[in-house]
C-alpha positions as protocol buffer text, in pm:
chain_id: "A"
residue {
  index: 1
  type: MET
  ca { x: 3086 y: 2634 z: -13147 }
}
residue {
  index: 2
  type: GLY
  ca { x: 2719 y: 2564 z: -13215 }
}
residue {
  index: 3
  type: VAL
  ca { x: 2442 y: 2823 z: -13197 }
}
residue {
  index: 4
  type: ALA
  ca { x: 2166 y: 2786 z: -12936 }
}
residue {
  index: 5
  type: THR
  ca { x: 1997 y: 3125 z: -12957 }
}
residue {
  index: 6
  type: VAL
  ca { x: 1948 y: 3368 z: -13245 }
}
residue {
  index: 7
  type: ALA
  ca { x: 1791 y: 3712 z: -13268 }
}
residue {
  index: 8
  type: VAL
  ca { x: 1640 y: 3838 z: -13594 }
}
residue {
  index: 9
  type: VAL
  ca { x: 1589 y: 4212 z: -13628 }
}
residue {
  index: 10
  type: GLY
  ca { x: 1311 y: 4272 z: -13878 }
}
residue {
  index: 11
  type: CYS
  ca { x: 974 y: 4098 z: -13904 }
}
residue {
  index: 12
  type: GLY
  ca { x: 915 y: 4127 z: -14278 }
}
residue {
  index: 13
  type: MET
  ca { x: 894 y: 3825 z: -14506 }
}
residue {
  index: 14
  type: MET
  ca { x: 1270 y: 3757 z: -14491 }
}
residue {
  index: 15
  type: GLY
  ca { x: 1297 y: 3808 z: -14116 }
}
residue {
  index: 16
  type: ARG
  ca { x: 999 y: 3583 z: -14045 }
}
residue {
  index: 17
  type: GLY
  ca { x: 1142 y: 3315 z: -14272 }
}
residue {
  index: 18
  type: ILE
  ca { x: 1476 y: 3319 z: -14088 }
}
residue {
  index: 19
  type: MET
  ca { x: 1295 y: 3297 z: -13755 }
}
residue {
  index: 20
  type: GLU
  ca { x: 1089 y: 3004 z: -13880 }
}
residue {
  index: 21
  type: VAL
  ca { x: 1376 y: 2790 z: -14007 }
}
residue {
  index: 22
  type: ALA
  ca { x: 1583 y: 2858 z: -13695 }
}
residue {
  index: 23
  type: ALA
  ca { x: 1296 y: 2762 z: -13465 }
}
residue {
  index: 24
  type: VAL
  ca { x: 1214 y: 2449 z: -13667 }
}
residue {
  index: 25
  type: ALA
  ca { x: 1580 y: 2349 z: -13625 }
}
residue {
  index: 26
  type: GLY
  ca { x: 1543 y: 2368 z: -13247 }
}
residue {
  index: 27
  type: LEU
  ca { x: 1706 y: 2706 z: -13180 }
}
residue {
  index: 28
  type: LYS
  ca { x: 1558 y: 2958 z: -12941 }
}
residue {
  index: 29
  type: VAL
  ca { x: 1457 y: 3260 z: -13149 }
}
residue {
  index: 30
  type: LYS
  ca { x: 1403 y: 3623 z: -13056 }
}
residue {
  index: 31
  type: GLY
  ca { x: 1229 y: 3822 z: -13327 }
}
residue {
  index: 32
  type: ILE
  ca { x: 1248 y: 4200 z: -13300 }
}
residue {
  index: 33
  type: LYS
  ca { x: 1010 y: 4437 z: -13478 }
}
residue {
  index: 34
  type: LEU
  ca { x: 1113 y: 4804 z: -13463 }
}
residue {
  index: 35
  type: THR
  ca { x: 862 y: 4942 z: -13715 }
}
residue {
  index: 36
  type: PRO
  ca { x: 496 y: 5023 z: -13640 }
}
residue {
  index: 37
  type: GLY
  ca { x: 251 y: 4734 z: -13644 }
}
residue {
  index: 38
  type: ASP
  ca { x: 117 y: 4451 z: -13435 }
}
residue {
  index: 39
  type: LEU
  ca { x: 363 y: 4185 z: -13319 }
}
residue {
  index: 40
  type: ASN
  ca { x: 78 y: 3935 z: -13329 }
}
residue {
  index: 41
  type: ASP
  ca { x: 58 y: 3983 z: -13707 }
}
residue {
  index: 42
  type: ALA
  ca { x: 415 y: 3857 z: -13747 }
}
residue {
  index: 43
  type: ARG
  ca { x: 344 y: 3564 z: -13514 }
}
residue {
  index: 44
  type: SER
  ca { x: 27 y: 3480 z: -13705 }
}
residue {
  index: 45
  type: LYS
  ca { x: 210 y: 3472 z: -14039 }
}
residue {
  index: 46
  type: ILE
  ca { x: 480 y: 3241 z: -13901 }
}
residue {
  index: 47
  type: GLN
  ca { x: 206 y: 3018 z: -13760 }
}
residue {
  index: 48
  type: GLN
  ca { x: 33 y: 3005 z: -14098 }
}
residue {
  index: 49
  type: SER
  ca { x: 356 y: 2907 z: -14272 }
}
residue {
  index: 50
  type: LEU
  ca { x: 417 y: 2629 z: -14021 }
}
residue {
  index: 51
  type: GLU
  ca { x: 60 y: 2504 z: -14058 }
}
residue {
  index: 52
  type: ARG
  ca { x: 117 y: 2472 z: -14432 }
}
residue {
  index: 53
  type: ARG
  ca { x: 409 y: 2243 z: -14346 }
}
residue {
  index: 54
  type: VAL
  ca { x: 175 y: 2038 z: -14127 }
}
residue {
  index: 55
  type: LYS
  ca { x: -73 y: 2002 z: -14414 }
}
residue {
  index: 56
  type: ARG
  ca { x: 208 y: 1879 z: -14640 }
}
residue {
  index: 57
  type: GLY
  ca { x: 319 y: 1626 z: -14379 }
}
residue {
  index: 58
  type: LYS
  ca { x: 651 y: 1802 z: -14315 }
}
residue {
  index: 59
  type: LEU
  ca { x: 571 y: 1874 z: -13950 }
}
residue {
  index: 60
  type: THR
  ca { x: 339 y: 1720 z: -13694 }
}
residue {
  index: 61
  type: PRO
  ca { x: 92 y: 1944 z: -13507 }
}
residue {
  index: 62
  type: GLU
  ca { x: 301 y: 1884 z: -13194 }
}
residue {
  index: 63
  type: GLU
  ca { x: 620 y: 1996 z: -13370 }
}
residue {
  index: 64
  type: CYS
  ca { x: 440 y: 2303 z: -13498 }
}
residue {
  index: 65
  type: ALA
  ca { x: 338 y: 2399 z: -13143 }
}
residue {
  index: 66
  type: GLU
  ca { x: 689 y: 2332 z: -13011 }
}
residue {
  index: 67
  type: THR
  ca { x: 839 y: 2548 z: -13287 }
}
residue {
  index: 68
  type: MET
  ca { x: 609 y: 2840 z: -13209 }
}
residue {
  index: 69
  type: ALA
  ca { x: 698 y: 2809 z: -12840 }
}
residue {
  index: 70
  type: ARG
  ca { x: 1063 y: 2867 z: -12928 }
}
residue {
  index: 71
  type: ILE
  ca { x: 985 y: 3205 z: -13090 }
}
residue {
  index: 72
  type: GLU
  ca { x: 968 y: 3514 z: -12871 }
}
residue {
  index: 73
  type: LEU
  ca { x: 873 y: 3845 z: -13034 }
}
residue {
  index: 74
  type: SER
  ca { x: 970 y: 4186 z: -12901 }
}
residue {
  index: 75
  type: SER
  ca { x: 967 y: 4552 z: -12999 }
}
residue {
  index: 76
  type: SER
  ca { x: 1289 y: 4627 z: -12812 }
}
residue {
  index: 77
  type: LEU
  ca { x: 1652 y: 4582 z: -12923 }
}
residue {
  index: 78
  type: ALA
  ca { x: 1731 y: 4480 z: -12566 }
}
residue {
  index: 79
  type: ALA
  ca { x: 1613 y: 4133 z: -12672 }
}
residue {
  index: 80
  type: VAL
  ca { x: 1947 y: 4076 z: -12850 }
}
residue {
  index: 81
  type: GLN
  ca { x: 2123 y: 4045 z: -12515 }
}
residue {
  index: 82
  type: GLY
  ca { x: 2269 y: 3702 z: -12453 }
}
residue {
  index: 83
  type: VAL
  ca { x: 2209 y: 3548 z: -12798 }
}
residue {
  index: 84
  type: ASP
  ca { x: 2483 y: 3372 z: -12996 }
}
residue {
  index: 85
  type: ILE
  ca { x: 2414 y: 3536 z: -13331 }
}
residue {
  index: 86
  type: VAL
  ca { x: 2206 y: 3832 z: -13451 }
}
residue {
  index: 87
  type: VAL
  ca { x: 2074 y: 3860 z: -13807 }
}
residue {
  index: 88
  type: GLU
  ca { x: 1971 y: 4210 z: -13916 }
}
residue {
  index: 89
  type: SER
  ca { x: 1699 y: 4193 z: -14182 }
}
residue {
  index: 90
  type: ALA
  ca { x: 1565 y: 4548 z: -14197 }
}
residue {
  index: 91
  type: VAL
  ca { x: 1494 y: 4782 z: -14487 }
}
residue {
  index: 92
  type: GLU
  ca { x: 1762 y: 4794 z: -14760 }
}
residue {
  index: 93
  type: ASP
  ca { x: 1868 y: 5151 z: -14689 }
}
residue {
  index: 94
  type: GLU
  ca { x: 2232 y: 5229 z: -14611 }
}
residue {
  index: 95
  type: PRO
  ca { x: 2193 y: 5508 z: -14349 }
}
residue {
  index: 96
  type: THR
  ca { x: 1919 y: 5310 z: -14173 }
}
residue {
  index: 97
  type: LYS
  ca { x: 2128 y: 4994 z: -14160 }
}
residue {
  index: 98
  type: ILE
  ca { x: 2444 y: 5174 z: -14041 }
}
residue {
  index: 99
  type: LYS
  ca { x: 2258 y: 5323 z: -13744 }
}
residue {
  index: 100
  type: LEU
  ca { x: 2066 y: 5005 z: -13671 }
}
residue {
  index: 101
  type: LEU
  ca { x: 2375 y: 4782 z: -13677 }
}
residue {
  index: 102
  type: LYS
  ca { x: 2554 y: 5019 z: -13439 }
}
residue {
  index: 103
  type: ASP
  ca { x: 2254 y: 5013 z: -13204 }
}
residue {
  index: 104
  type: ILE
  ca { x: 2235 y: 4633 z: -13218 }
}
residue {
  index: 105
  type: GLU
  ca { x: 2606 y: 4594 z: -13146 }
}
residue {
  index: 106
  type: SER
  ca { x: 2581 y: 4818 z: -12839 }
}
residue {
  index: 107
  type: LYS
  ca { x: 2328 y: 4581 z: -12683 }
}
residue {
  index: 108
  type: MET
  ca { x: 2448 y: 4235 z: -12789 }
}
residue {
  index: 109
  type: HIS
  ca { x: 2705 y: 4018 z: -12611 }
}
residue {
  index: 110
  type: PRO
  ca { x: 3060 y: 4118 z: -12713 }
}
residue {
  index: 111
  type: GLU
  ca { x: 3135 y: 3760 z: -12822 }
}
residue {
  index: 112
  type: ALA
  ca { x: 2820 y: 3726 z: -13035 }
}
residue {
  index: 113
  type: VAL
  ca { x: 2828 y: 3738 z: -13416 }
}
residue {
  index: 114
  type: LEU
  ca { x: 2641 y: 4012 z: -13602 }
}
residue {
  index: 115
  type: GLY
  ca { x: 2517 y: 3935 z: -13953 }
}
residue {
  index: 116
  type: THR
  ca { x: 2333 y: 4151 z: -14204 }
}
residue {
  index: 117
  type: ASN
  ca { x: 2100 y: 4006 z: -14465 }
}
residue {
  index: 118
  type: THR
  ca { x: 2200 y: 4267 z: -14726 }
}
residue {
  index: 119
  type: SER
  ca { x: 2354 y: 4156 z: -15053 }
}
residue {
  index: 120
  type: SER
  ca { x: 2370 y: 4485 z: -15243 }
}
residue {
  index: 121
  type: LEU
  ca { x: 2511 y: 4730 z: -14987 }
}
residue {
  index: 122
  type: ARG
  ca { x: 2885 y: 4742 z: -14919 }
}
residue {
  index: 123
  type: LEU
  ca { x: 2970 y: 4553 z: -14601 }
}
residue {
  index: 124
  type: GLU
  ca { x: 3277 y: 4769 z: -14537 }
}
residue {
  index: 125
  type: THR
  ca { x: 3055 y: 5079 z: -14531 }
}
residue {
  index: 126
  type: LEU
  ca { x: 2803 y: 4915 z: -14299 }
}
residue {
  index: 127
  type: ALA
  ca { x: 3085 y: 4808 z: -14066 }
}
residue {
  index: 128
  type: ALA
  ca { x: 3247 y: 5151 z: -14049 }
}
residue {
  index: 129
  type: GLY
  ca { x: 3060 y: 5254 z: -13734 }
}
residue {
  index: 130
  type: LEU
  ca { x: 3102 y: 4926 z: -13547 }
}
residue {
  index: 131
  type: ALA
  ca { x: 3326 y: 4886 z: -13244 }
}
residue {
  index: 132
  type: ARG
  ca { x: 3382 y: 4516 z: -13314 }
}
residue {
  index: 133
  type: PRO
  ca { x: 3393 y: 4470 z: -13695 }
}
residue {
  index: 134
  type: GLU
  ca { x: 3573 y: 4137 z: -13644 }
}
residue {
  index: 135
  type: ARG
  ca { x: 3236 y: 3993 z: -13534 }
}
residue {
  index: 136
  type: PHE
  ca { x: 3049 y: 4129 z: -13837 }
}
residue {
  index: 137
  type: LEU
  ca { x: 2969 y: 3968 z: -14174 }
}
residue {
  index: 138
  type: GLY
  ca { x: 2703 y: 3928 z: -14440 }
}
residue {
  index: 139
  type: LEU
  ca { x: 2442 y: 3652 z: -14406 }
}
residue {
  index: 140
  type: HIS
  ca { x: 2236 y: 3672 z: -14724 }
}
residue {
  index: 141
  type: PHE
  ca { x: 1930 y: 3445 z: -14721 }
}
residue {
  index: 142
  type: PHE
  ca { x: 1697 y: 3391 z: -15016 }
}
residue {
  index: 143
  type: SER
  ca { x: 1321 y: 3418 z: -15038 }
}
residue {
  index: 144
  type: PRO
  ca { x: 1119 y: 3224 z: -14948 }
}
residue {
  index: 145
  type: VAL
  ca { x: 1363 y: 3129 z: -14672 }
}
residue {
  index: 146
  type: PRO
  ca { x: 1197 y: 2798 z: -14572 }
}
residue {
  index: 147
  type: ALA
  ca { x: 1225 y: 2668 z: -14931 }
}
residue {
  index: 148
  type: MET
  ca { x: 1563 y: 2809 z: -15038 }
}
residue {
  index: 149
  type: ASP
  ca { x: 1873 y: 2619 z: -14929 }
}
residue {
  index: 150
  type: LEU
  ca { x: 2141 y: 2883 z: -14996 }
}
residue {
  index: 151
  type: VAL
  ca { x: 2301 y: 3142 z: -14768 }
}
residue {
  index: 152
  type: GLU
  ca { x: 2580 y: 3363 z: -14903 }
}
residue {
  index: 153
  type: VAL
  ca { x: 2833 y: 3440 z: -14629 }
}
residue {
  index: 154
  type: GLY
  ca { x: 3032 y: 3754 z: -14704 }
}
residue {
  index: 155
  type: ALA
  ca { x: 3327 y: 3845 z: -14481 }
}
residue {
  index: 156
  type: ILE
  ca { x: 3509 y: 4178 z: -14475 }
}
residue {
  index: 157
  type: ALA
  ca { x: 3886 y: 4199 z: -14426 }
}
residue {
  index: 158
  type: LYS
  ca { x: 3839 y: 4250 z: -14050 }
}
residue {
  index: 159
  type: THR
  ca { x: 3600 y: 3956 z: -14002 }
}
residue {
  index: 160
  type: ALA
  ca { x: 3761 y: 3703 z: -13766 }
}
residue {
  index: 161
  type: ASP
  ca { x: 3779 y: 3336 z: -13863 }
}
residue {
  index: 162
  type: TYR
  ca { x: 3576 y: 3261 z: -13550 }
}
residue {
  index: 163
  type: ALA
  ca { x: 3283 y: 3469 z: -13675 }
}
residue {
  index: 164
  type: ALA
  ca { x: 3287 y: 3311 z: -14023 }
}
residue {
  index: 165
  type: LEU
  ca { x: 3302 y: 2961 z: -13876 }
}
residue {
  index: 166
  type: LYS
  ca { x: 3016 y: 3044 z: -13639 }
}
residue {
  index: 167
  type: ALA
  ca { x: 2810 y: 3164 z: -13936 }
}
residue {
  index: 168
  type: ASP
  ca { x: 2889 y: 2842 z: -14126 }
}
residue {
  index: 169
  type: GLU
  ca { x: 2782 y: 2634 z: -13827 }
}
residue {
  index: 170
  type: PHE
  ca { x: 2460 y: 2833 z: -13788 }
}
residue {
  index: 171
  type: CYS
  ca { x: 2372 y: 2775 z: -14154 }
}
residue {
  index: 172
  type: LYS
  ca { x: 2441 y: 2403 z: -14116 }
}
residue {
  index: 173
  type: GLN
  ca { x: 2225 y: 2380 z: -13804 }
}
residue {
  index: 174
  type: ILE
  ca { x: 1923 y: 2532 z: -13980 }
}
residue {
  index: 175
  type: GLY
  ca { x: 1963 y: 2311 z: -14286 }
}
residue {
  index: 176
  type: LYS
  ca { x: 2115 y: 2566 z: -14524 }
}
residue {
  index: 177
  type: THR
  ca { x: 2421 y: 2547 z: -14747 }
}
residue {
  index: 178
  type: ALA
  ca { x: 2666 y: 2832 z: -14687 }
}
residue {
  index: 179
  type: VAL
  ca { x: 2889 y: 2959 z: -14968 }
}
residue {
  index: 180
  type: ARG
  ca { x: 3171 y: 3202 z: -14891 }
}
residue {
  index: 181
  type: VAL
  ca { x: 3189 y: 3511 z: -15111 }
}
residue {
  index: 182
  type: GLN
  ca { x: 3396 y: 3827 z: -15117 }
}
residue {
  index: 183
  type: ALA
  ca { x: 3236 y: 4133 z: -14962 }
}
residue {
  index: 184
  type: SER
  ca { x: 3140 y: 4283 z: -15296 }
}
residue {
  index: 185
  type: PRO
  ca { x: 2793 y: 4429 z: -15371 }
}
residue {
  index: 186
  type: GLY
  ca { x: 2562 y: 4165 z: -15514 }
}
residue {
  index: 187
  type: TYR
  ca { x: 2779 y: 3873 z: -15404 }
}
residue {
  index: 188
  type: ILE
  ca { x: 2719 y: 3590 z: -15654 }
}
residue {
  index: 189
  type: VAL
  ca { x: 2347 y: 3547 z: -15702 }
}
residue {
  index: 190
  type: ASN
  ca { x: 2221 y: 3905 z: -15725 }
}
residue {
  index: 191
  type: ARG
  ca { x: 2517 y: 4016 z: -15935 }
}
residue {
  index: 192
  type: LEU
  ca { x: 2399 y: 3763 z: -16194 }
}
residue {
  index: 193
  type: LEU
  ca { x: 2025 y: 3756 z: -16121 }
}
residue {
  index: 194
  type: VAL
  ca { x: 1940 y: 4127 z: -16126 }
}
residue {
  index: 195
  type: PRO
  ca { x: 2055 y: 4187 z: -16488 }
}
residue {
  index: 196
  type: TYR
  ca { x: 1862 y: 3874 z: -16590 }
}
residue {
  index: 197
  type: ILE
  ca { x: 1540 y: 4010 z: -16437 }
}
residue {
  index: 198
  type: LEU
  ca { x: 1595 y: 4360 z: -16578 }
}
residue {
  index: 199
  type: HIS
  ca { x: 1656 y: 4223 z: -16927 }
}
residue {
  index: 200
  type: GLY
  ca { x: 1342 y: 4013 z: -16893 }
}
residue {
  index: 201
  type: ILE
  ca { x: 1143 y: 4331 z: -16825 }
}
residue {
  index: 202
  type: GLU
  ca { x: 1313 y: 4511 z: -17115 }
}
residue {
  index: 203
  type: THR
  ca { x: 1228 y: 4218 z: -17345 }
}
residue {
  index: 204
  type: LEU
  ca { x: 862 y: 4255 z: -17246 }
}
residue {
  index: 205
  type: GLU
  ca { x: 872 y: 4632 z: -17302 }
}
residue {
  index: 206
  type: SER
  ca { x: 1019 y: 4588 z: -17649 }
}
residue {
  index: 207
  type: GLY
  ca { x: 731 y: 4368 z: -17764 }
}
residue {
  index: 208
  type: ILE
  ca { x: 961 y: 4079 z: -17863 }
}
residue {
  index: 209
  type: ALA
  ca { x: 731 y: 3836 z: -17685 }
}
residue {
  index: 210
  type: SER
  ca { x: 442 y: 3826 z: -17441 }
}
residue {
  index: 211
  type: ALA
  ca { x: 501 y: 3798 z: -17067 }
}
residue {
  index: 212
  type: ASP
  ca { x: 382 y: 3437 z: -17064 }
}
residue {
  index: 213
  type: ALA
  ca { x: 606 y: 3351 z: -17359 }
}
residue {
  index: 214
  type: ILE
  ca { x: 911 y: 3505 z: -17191 }
}
residue {
  index: 215
  type: ASP
  ca { x: 858 y: 3315 z: -16868 }
}
residue {
  index: 216
  type: THR
  ca { x: 772 y: 2989 z: -17045 }
}
residue {
  index: 217
  type: ALA
  ca { x: 1080 y: 3016 z: -17268 }
}
residue {
  index: 218
  type: MET
  ca { x: 1314 y: 3059 z: -16971 }
}
residue {
  index: 219
  type: LYS
  ca { x: 1151 y: 2776 z: -16779 }
}
residue {
  index: 220
  type: LEU
  ca { x: 1158 y: 2524 z: -17063 }
}
residue {
  index: 221
  type: GLY
  ca { x: 1465 y: 2652 z: -17246 }
}
residue {
  index: 222
  type: CYS
  ca { x: 1692 y: 2699 z: -16945 }
}
residue {
  index: 223
  type: GLY
  ca { x: 1540 y: 2467 z: -16686 }
}
residue {
  index: 224
  type: HIS
  ca { x: 1446 y: 2752 z: -16452 }
}
residue {
  index: 225
  type: PRO
  ca { x: 1160 y: 2679 z: -16209 }
}
residue {
  index: 226
  type: MET
  ca { x: 1017 y: 3026 z: -16270 }
}
residue {
  index: 227
  type: GLY
  ca { x: 1053 y: 3288 z: -16544 }
}
residue {
  index: 228
  type: PRO
  ca { x: 1213 y: 3630 z: -16480 }
}
residue {
  index: 229
  type: LEU
  ca { x: 885 y: 3824 z: -16475 }
}
residue {
  index: 230
  type: ALA
  ca { x: 703 y: 3599 z: -16229 }
}
residue {
  index: 231
  type: LEU
  ca { x: 1022 y: 3588 z: -16023 }
}
residue {
  index: 232
  type: ALA
  ca { x: 1039 y: 3968 z: -16010 }
}
residue {
  index: 233
  type: ASP
  ca { x: 682 y: 3978 z: -15877 }
}
residue {
  index: 234
  type: LEU
  ca { x: 763 y: 3711 z: -15619 }
}
residue {
  index: 235
  type: ILE
  ca { x: 1073 y: 3893 z: -15494 }
}
residue {
  index: 236
  type: GLY
  ca { x: 887 y: 4225 z: -15491 }
}
residue {
  index: 237
  type: LEU
  ca { x: 941 y: 4494 z: -15754 }
}
residue {
  index: 238
  type: ASP
  ca { x: 1046 y: 4740 z: -15483 }
}
residue {
  index: 239
  type: VAL
  ca { x: 1321 y: 4500 z: -15379 }
}
residue {
  index: 240
  type: VAL
  ca { x: 1430 y: 4447 z: -15741 }
}
residue {
  index: 241
  type: ARG
  ca { x: 1441 y: 4825 z: -15792 }
}
residue {
  index: 242
  type: ALA
  ca { x: 1643 y: 4879 z: -15473 }
}
residue {
  index: 243
  type: MET
  ca { x: 1896 y: 4613 z: -15576 }
}
residue {
  index: 244
  type: ALA
  ca { x: 1924 y: 4754 z: -15929 }
}
residue {
  index: 245
  type: GLU
  ca { x: 1975 y: 5110 z: -15807 }
}
residue {
  index: 246
  type: THR
  ca { x: 2234 y: 5008 z: -15548 }
}
residue {
  index: 247
  type: LEU
  ca { x: 2431 y: 4784 z: -15782 }
}
residue {
  index: 248
  type: HIS
  ca { x: 2422 y: 5044 z: -16059 }
}
residue {
  index: 249
  type: ARG
  ca { x: 2556 y: 5304 z: -15817 }
}
residue {
  index: 250
  type: GLU
  ca { x: 2816 y: 5080 z: -15654 }
}
residue {
  index: 251
  type: LEU
  ca { x: 2945 y: 4904 z: -15966 }
}
residue {
  index: 252
  type: GLY
  ca { x: 2886 y: 5169 z: -16232 }
}
residue {
  index: 253
  type: ASP
  ca { x: 2761 y: 4900 z: -16470 }
}
residue {
  index: 254
  type: ASN
  ca { x: 2475 y: 4975 z: -16712 }
}
residue {
  index: 255
  type: ARG
  ca { x: 2356 y: 4616 z: -16693 }
}
residue {
  index: 256
  type: TYR
  ca { x: 2183 y: 4735 z: -16374 }
}
residue {
  index: 257
  type: HIS
  ca { x: 2003 y: 5027 z: -16542 }
}
residue {
  index: 258
  type: MET
  ca { x: 1638 y: 5032 z: -16436 }
}
residue {
  index: 259
  type: PRO
  ca { x: 1377 y: 4973 z: -16710 }
}
residue {
  index: 260
  type: LYS
  ca { x: 1093 y: 5222 z: -16749 }
}
residue {
  index: 261
  type: THR
  ca { x: 831 y: 4964 z: -16654 }
}
residue {
  index: 262
  type: LEU
  ca { x: 1002 y: 4884 z: -16325 }
}
residue {
  index: 263
  type: PHE
  ca { x: 1017 y: 5255 z: -16238 }
}
residue {
  index: 264
  type: GLN
  ca { x: 651 y: 5315 z: -16328 }
}
residue {
  index: 265
  type: LEU
  ca { x: 516 y: 5014 z: -16140 }
}
residue {
  index: 266
  type: THR
  ca { x: 712 y: 5085 z: -15823 }
}
residue {
  index: 267
  type: GLU
  ca { x: 609 y: 5450 z: -15830 }
}
residue {
  index: 268
  type: ALA
  ca { x: 247 y: 5330 z: -15851 }
}
residue {
  index: 269
  type: LYS
  ca { x: 309 y: 5092 z: -15555 }
}
residue {
  index: 270
  type: GLN
  ca { x: 229 y: 4796 z: -15779 }
}
residue {
  index: 271
  type: LEU
  ca { x: 496 y: 4574 z: -15628 }
}
residue {
  index: 272
  type: GLY
  ca { x: 407 y: 4221 z: -15732 }
}
residue {
  index: 273
  type: ARG
  ca { x: 248 y: 3943 z: -15532 }
}
residue {
  index: 274
  type: LYS
  ca { x: 272 y: 4135 z: -15205 }
}
residue {
  index: 275
  type: SER
  ca { x: 35 y: 4403 z: -15343 }
}
residue {
  index: 276
  type: SER
  ca { x: -165 y: 4162 z: -15566 }
}
residue {
  index: 277
  type: ILE
  ca { x: -49 y: 4345 z: -15879 }
}
residue {
  index: 278
  type: GLY
  ca { x: 290 y: 4403 z: -16039 }
}
residue {
  index: 279
  type: ILE
  ca { x: 403 y: 4285 z: -16380 }
}
residue {
  index: 280
  type: PHE
  ca { x: 112 y: 4044 z: -16349 }
}
residue {
  index: 281
  type: ASP
  ca { x: -229 y: 4117 z: -16200 }
}
residue {
  index: 282
  type: TYR
  ca { x: -314 y: 3848 z: -15941 }
}
residue {
  index: 283
  type: ARG
  ca { x: -659 y: 3970 z: -15846 }
}
residue {
  index: 284
  type: GLY
  ca { x: -853 y: 3738 z: -16077 }
}
residue {
  index: 285
  type: GLU
  ca { x: -878 y: 3362 z: -16112 }
}
residue {
  index: 286
  type: LYS
  ca { x: -533 y: 3345 z: -16271 }
}
residue {
  index: 287
  type: PRO
  ca { x: -250 y: 3596 z: -16323 }
}
residue {
  index: 288
  type: VAL
  ca { x: -273 y: 3816 z: -16633 }
}
residue {
  index: 289
  type: LEU
  ca { x: -45 y: 4090 z: -16761 }
}
residue {
  index: 290
  type: ASN
  ca { x: -92 y: 4424 z: -16583 }
}
residue {
  index: 291
  type: ALA
  ca { x: -298 y: 4634 z: -16826 }
}
residue {
  index: 292
  type: ALA
  ca { x: -99 y: 4946 z: -16732 }
}
residue {
  index: 293
  type: ILE
  ca { x: 226 y: 4818 z: -16884 }
}
residue {
  index: 294
  type: GLU
  ca { x: 320 y: 4988 z: -17209 }
}
residue {
  index: 295
  type: ILE
  ca { x: 448 y: 4751 z: -17482 }
}
residue {
  index: 296
  type: GLY
  ca { x: 656 y: 4859 z: -17780 }
}
């Protein structure tokens, strides 16, 4: 029942994180990058993450080298052949995912399990074009994957017990806690988290408090490790926007209405930590509020 080999389609931050934790756990990993760019860049970023573990005493240099040796990167979907489980972690766009999942399924072993890392798109819609929907489910990891213990496992009505149990076993093998959720957009965490982040941005816009005060209040008042504004920048404002738009469309709930600031920053490609500026500007010695944000 255990998983020996896993393929991860998508070499962004989430995909690389899934590859890393699987390889650290001893699984053979095939990472697949279908977008333009150098495969060596993805390998280098995984290497850097593992080296940070070495510096913290979490891995030995030998374990780091052994982990990297278990990761094989490719630019071809043919690499999914023969693996036990495939995790799709591509762009959060419904038409793109529908086509990609169909292409993946056509090349993977018929007994393998196919998981998608989406949490906001409807799994039933994504499964509509699949020949074997009984092998399909949601596997929603959280960023940064090496540090976050949770995986939400969302099964559709056609998902076979075998596939769900295989997903549970995979999560256990890589040191994650799996929670079963219904195949509803947002699952548990994003259904609750996205309105929290959006209201944090709206609170800033209204001038009720400064950005630092908002984040400090939620850390000290609610025991959160990070405030909503810093968290939005960490997740990526483009990702927050995509989740808000999808959940607003799918659920018809105004709690997911996008604030003006989020729209303006994403249109300006100021996406948070990944672009060095978002709600906060990270280009100086310490983060400060982005001067372009309009208050009041």
